[in-house]
C-alpha positions, 0 to 999 in steps of 0.5 A: 386690701383696699376697699376698692380692691375688695369690692372688685374681688367680691364682684369677681367671686360673685360673677364666678359663682353665678357662672359655675353654679347649677341653675335653680328652678324657677321655684327657687330663684324667682327668675326666668323668661319675663314678659313686658307685663310681668317684669315690673311685678317680678322687680317688686317681688325680688329674687327668691333665691337670695331669700332662700339662701339667707335662711342658712345665714340666719341659722348660722347667726344664732348658732354659737358653734360651727355646724355640719351640713346636714344639721344646717340644712335641716334647720334652714328647711332645705335638702343638704344638696340644695344647701350645699349649692348656696354654701359654695357661693357663700364660701367664695364671697367670704360670707361663710367659712368652713373648717378644713378638718371637720367640714363644719360651717360658720359665719365668715370674715365678710359677715363680720365686716357687714356687722361692724359696718352696720354698728358704725352707722347706728346713731345711739342718740337718735335711737335714745331720743325716739325711745325717750319721747315715748317714755316722756309722753307715757309717764309725763317725765322730764328726760334727757341724754348724757354723753361723756365729753372732753370735760366730763358727762355732758347733757346733749338732749333735754325734753321737758314734761308738762310740769317742768322741773325748775332745774337750772340745766341746759344742753351742753352742761357738764355734770359733776361726778359725785353730786349728780345721778348722771355723774355717779353713773359715769364715774361708776362705769367708766375706766379710772383713766377717764375719771380719776383727775376729775374725781380727785378735784371734786373730793378736794372741793367737797372737803374744803366746803361744808355746803357741797353734797356728795362723798367727801372721802375716798371710802365714801366715794367707793361705797357710793359707786359700788351701790350704783353698780349693784343697782345698775343705775344711779339716783340722787335725792335733792343732792345737786338741786334742792327738791329735785330727784333724779335717776340715770340709767346706763345704755351699753354698746355692743362691746359692753362699754357705757355708751350714754346715760338716760336721765329722768328727773322731777320734784320731790313729792311727785317723782317716785325715786324708789328702787323698783318703782314705776319710774325706775322700772320704765327707765331701766326697761328703756335703757336695756332695750337700747343697749 
């Protein structure tokens, strides 16, 4: 159904529900005769019946199985008769669905559409920038954000500490897969269809040059990437840039796919590169909260 037609159907269902449902008391819906003095206050207070009804949706959101009316009403703190009146309207709007055989209730198709619409509007980079700003200020770290671009893992955000690492990196730089923490993270978590050609080129270049760091054979590469997945993070010690250590932590989207990498780096001697150290724990916690 086109969006305009669906919107019209929802409005029609809502109008029908309002016209046919028994009226709630003033205690339930916060409506009634309004004086000119009280109208503005009621607008600020909202419609209580909507908030009451959403208690049912809140219960269904966190319950993995469809629920019987009595159990749903009890969890929402209302009588079964009152809960049923709200559920009738929610059913008409597609927010709730009812199994025709068992009579149990669960979230409906329109609830799914609402959730997907919200996910589509989440700006992951914006959220990560806010979180990294707090981390940078707290630990005084140089931090950044990497996304997968058409050429590989790409730096899209950079924030220096008070003692900037002398790293020749800038926004838009594409990181190598096998000699950077960022590249190793994306190589470990992205499907081979996205990374295979780039990995083959880097392995060939590494075998041709004795000066390049990182894995040189397929077995070495598989072992390194396995360690990344085991630790659920990547780190390098002076591999891409001499004397510069770095971590890269994965942030996953709602489907469990890698969305972006959080990067922290600094000079050896002042940057704690140990697993379970302060930087590892802080960056990992930040990434897990964003995922």
